[in-house]
N, C-alpha and C positions, 0 to 999 in steps of 0.2 A: 503493500499499501505503499510505506512510503517512498518507496521507486516510482514508482510511478505519479504522484501529488497523488489522486486518484481513494474518496473515501470510501469504507468500505461496499454503502447503498449502492452507488456506482458499476463501482468493480461485481457485485451482484446480477448485476444486468447481461455480466457473460454467465449467468447459473441458469439449470435448465427449473427449475422451479423459484428459481427471481427474476425472471428474464417476461421473454415478452409472454402473455394469459391466451387461455380460450377465448378469451371474451375479445383479447381487443386483436385473436388476428380473424373473427369471427366477421370483422365488420373493416380488415384490410382487402381478402377476395369474398369468392361468396360459397357457399357449400362451405365451409371447412370439417374438415375432419379429426383433428386430429396440430401437430408440432414437428415440426418432423431438423435433428440439429446433426449441423456440423462442426468442424472442430474450432474453437479462433483459436491463432499465432498469435503470438507476438516478434517483429524483426525487430534481432536489434539497430546496435550499432548506429541506426542514419541520422547522419545531418548533411539538413540541407537550405538552405542561405542561412548560413550561419547557429541554426539553429541544431534540438537534440530532438529527433524524436522517436517517438515508439512509438510504431504500427503495426493496429491488430489485421489481422489476417482470417478471416474466412474460406479454408479450403479443404478439400478432403482427401489433395494430394500428396503426397512425400518430396521432400527436400524439395520445395519451394521456400518455406520459412528459413529454414537453413539458407541455403542456396542465397535470396536476396541479405540476410540478418551480414553473412560471409564477407560476398564482395563489398557492402557498406563499411566495413572493420577495413576493406581491404583503401576502398577511397578514404577514408580519411585521414590519408595525412596530408593529405592536399585542398579538407580541406569538404571533402564531400562530394552534394552534388548543389550544383550553381542552377535552380530552377525558375521558369516565368511565363508567363500567357498573356492572351490578347484579353483583350473585353471579354464578356463576357455576352456576347450578342448568337442571339439563332435565326433562324430562319426560318417562316412560316411561310407556306407553301400555299397559292388557290389556280388552282388548275377551271380555266377558263374556255365554253365547248362555243358552239357554236354561230361561232362570228367569220361571214363573210371574207372581208375585205379585213386582217391580222395584223398589218403591218399601221393603216393607220386607224387599228384600237389599240393597239401599241400604243399608239402618241399622243392619241385624246387619256389613256392613265396615268403616261407620266408628263402632261399639261395641268392634270391635277395631284401631281406630286404631295405639293406640300400642303392638300385639305388633307387629304387623304389619312397621310400621317394627324395628324391634327386630330381628323377624325382617333384614329389608332388609340391615341395619348390620352381619351375619355375613359376607358377602360378599364382601367386598377388604379389611382390614385391613389394607394400604396406604393406600391412599383416605383410611380410619377417621380414621388416624396421624397424617398432613395437615390434616387442620383438613374433611375432607369426607364425602359421607354422604346417608341421604336426611335430609330434611330434612319434607316433608311430605305426605301423601295425602288425596286428590281419589275422590269418586263422583258421574258427570255419570250422569244419562240420558237418555241419547237415544231422546227419542219418536217420530220417523218416518225411517224406511231403507226401503231396499228388500227386506228380510228382517223388516223390523216394527224394535219398540219392542228396547233390551238397554243394555245395562252397560256402559260406557269407564270404568277404574281409572285415575287416576294417580297414579304415582309421579314428587316429584319428589327430584329429590338433584341431590346438590351435589358437583363432576368435578374438582375445586381448577381444574387445573393441564393437562387430559386435555382434547379433543373429548369426551369419554363417551360415543359408541356404548359400545364394547362395556361396559364399568362395567354403563352404564343394561340393557344387554339383558339382561345378566349373572344380575340385581339382579331382574330380572324372567321372566325362567326359573325362579330359585329359587323366588319369595314364590306361581308359580302354581296350585300344590295346593294351598297351603292358602288360597288367593284361591279355590276352587273349594266347597272344603268349608265355609268360612262363607255365601258364598251359595247351598250347593246348585247352581249354575250351573254349565255348561260352559266352561271360558278357550279365545277361539281365536289374534288376535291379542295377539303383547305383543312388543313392538318401540318404537325411541324415537322420539319428533314432533322433525322439521326444523321445525316452528314453535316456536322457544325465545326468548317472547314472556316470557319468568322470564330471559332473559338479552340484556339489551337492551342496546346499548351508543351513543353517543352524542356531539358531538362541534360545533360553536360556535365562530366565528373573525366577524371585525369587519374589512372591508378601509375603510382611513381615503379620504375622496369624490375625497381629491388622489388618491389611487394609483391610478384611475380614467380616469381619460381618455386617452384616443391616437388618436392621426391626428388623422381631422375628427368627433370625437366629442368629445365633451363630457361630464367626469366624472359629471353628473345625468341623460345620456344613459343615458350605458352602465347607471351602474346602475340609473335604472328602468322603463333596456332589460331586463336579467337582474329582476327583481321580475315586470312582465309577460309575460317566457316562462314564471317560475314559478306566475302566477294560472293560464294556462293547463291546467300540469299541472292546477294541486292541483282545474281544478272540469272533467276528462277526462279518460276512462280515457287512451283512445285515443293522446294526448298524454304523461300519466301513465306510459305501459311505456316511452317511447322517453326519456324525461327518467329516470323510476328506470335503465332499460339505460346509457345513462352516467354518473353514479352505480359502479354493475354494474363498468363497465369498471375501476374503478380499484379496486374492491374487491378482484374475481376474482385482477389481477392482482398482488395484496400474499397472496393469500389460498392461491391455485397456487405460484406463489414458492417458499412454506411448509413447498409439501407439504398445504395440508390441504383441507380435502373443498368445492370451492369449489358441487356444486353441490344438495348440502345446502344450501350459505347464501343461493344465491340461487334457492330454494324459501321458507325462511325469510322472506326477503326483500318478494315480493311475496307470497309468505299475509299477512305481514304490514301490508304496506302497505292490502292489504284488508279490513286488522282494526277498518272505521267502519262495516263495508258495502258501499259503495261504492272503490275504487279511484283509489288515489289522490298524487302527489308524497312524496318519504318523508319531504326533505326542507324545508325552508320557509324564505322570503326576504324580511327587511323592510329596514326602516330604523329605526335609531334615533334619540332628537331630534337629535345636532348631524350631520347625515345622512348620517352614515356608514352603509354596504351591514352586513347580521347576516341568517350564516346558523350551520343549522342543522340535522344530519340522527341520527333514530333510526334505527335498526334491531336489529333480531335479531342475533351473532354468534357465534356456537358459534365456536368455535376453538381450538389448543391446540396449546398449543413440548412436548409430548411424546403417543412410542404416531403407533398407525400409516405413513404413509409418511415422517413429518414426522421418526421416527428412524431412519429409512430411509434416505434420498437424500441422498445428500451434500453436495447445492445445497442443499434447505430449510433446512440445517446450519448450512451457507453463512450464510443468508439473515435466521434467526434475531441470528446474529452478529454478520451487520451493519448491524444496525438494536439491537444490544447489551439485546434482550427480556429480561428474569428470567421474568414470570409472561403466561402468559395474559392476560393482564386488560392489562395490557401492549399487548403484541400486537394484540388489539381496538382499541385506543384508536390504536393506528398507522394502523389498516386503517380505520376510520373517517374516520380523519380524513383520509384518503386519501382516499377517497369525497365526503367535501362536497368539497374542491382540488379533484374531479377532475370536479364537480357546477356546478361556478363554469364552470370552459376550457369547458365545453359552452353555460350561457349563454350567458357574455361573449358567444361567437360567436355565437352566432343573431341577441341582439340586437343585432349590429350588425355586421361585416361576412358577416358569413351561416356557417353551418359547413365551406361548402365552400374556400374559396379554402387555406387551409392544411393543408387532411386534400389537396386533391388535390393541391400540387408534394407529398408525400411520397408519398400515391399511383402522382402521375407517374412514381413513380421506380421504384414494382415493375413498375408500366406497360413500364418502358425494358426495369430488366430480364430481361424474362416473354417479352421480344421480340429477346432477345440481345445486350442492348448490358453493354459490358463496360467498366470504369477509367472513365476522361472520358468517356466517350460518353454511359455513363447520367444525369449532371446535362446534358450540352446536348440529348440526347433527349428529356428530361424539364422542360425547364426549353421548349425550345421547342412541347411540347403543351402543356402549360401558357399558353404566349400567347396562343395559338391558341383555347384553349377544346375543344379537340376529342385527349383522350384514350384513345387505343385503341391495342392491339395491331396493326392494322394499319399506322395511321399512324404509330406505333414502329417499325413496321420499316421506312416508307418513308424517313425517317427519318431512319433507321441506314444505309439505301440510298446517301442521297443525301451525307453521313459517311466513308461510305465513299471513292466512286468519287472524292471530292478528296484522302483522300490516296490 
């Protein structure tokens, strides 16, 4: 408790018997039948923009929390992670159909931009009072589609510390009658876009060369192996998909811990990875003039600290308190830093001893438990399977029988 600075009641939110209640869950979604638990791990050693931070991560996959923590430890020698975010601007889309002269209708809408932005500013006085609200309006011409050409209006909306879906969607609904009147068309879809490419987060780190050596691997071997592994992802979409999945292991775990929408973050990240027209790596790795390893990650990150599950879920509230964040921008900066750290952990493992060694040791424990091992038996069964390189439930059951016969 002293280490985190949280009182007992805040930490209790991570426990099943004091966290989310069935009654709370019943108000969150429909047809609630119970609660589903996942492990909460705490990533350590992170310094983000000069501030020490403990990071809660909700994930079922072994090695992720440990990997991110260890890479954060290596980054400490150079000050950890430097992160930044764009303004929290989201894009709302209005689809406009049944228009004969698309360029003329587009121009009419642009001529009324000021009026439409003023109208959009009337719908959320609380957000406006906090410095948010509509920022710009764009009109795109979709020239080819399965139903022919049509117009799409983009409302650019600053949502401050919210994820923004509710605020943007409400503004779009309210604007639609006026958009129809000006364009002469029929408004169809009115919905936020999860490709939040105006709300990017970025993190950078430098790992000193002397931090990289371990075992039989020299520092130069590890550094160059990481860069070579990244180059594979930069050039090949098959590898890039798995490379980016490793980034999202870190990102999603913190997004989930804070009650944010990890599906929206996933969709935006992978779409952004293809924004050049070819799917590629979200991160970049290289070396500086001194030979140190340098890494950078940039991706859309639309997260909030108010509204939605973040407001309702006790665990999400505890996670935000644990990190000491007071703005959505701070949260995004921590999340993107964790994504970069997790990416480095995966690349380092792949480029040296292979991803399986550490991962399999933890996987073996899960298999041992699935086979019925308890207490000390778990490590005994897992260690034996790892030594034999035979990690299967059937083998775990055989080892378990042997142990029980001895006892």
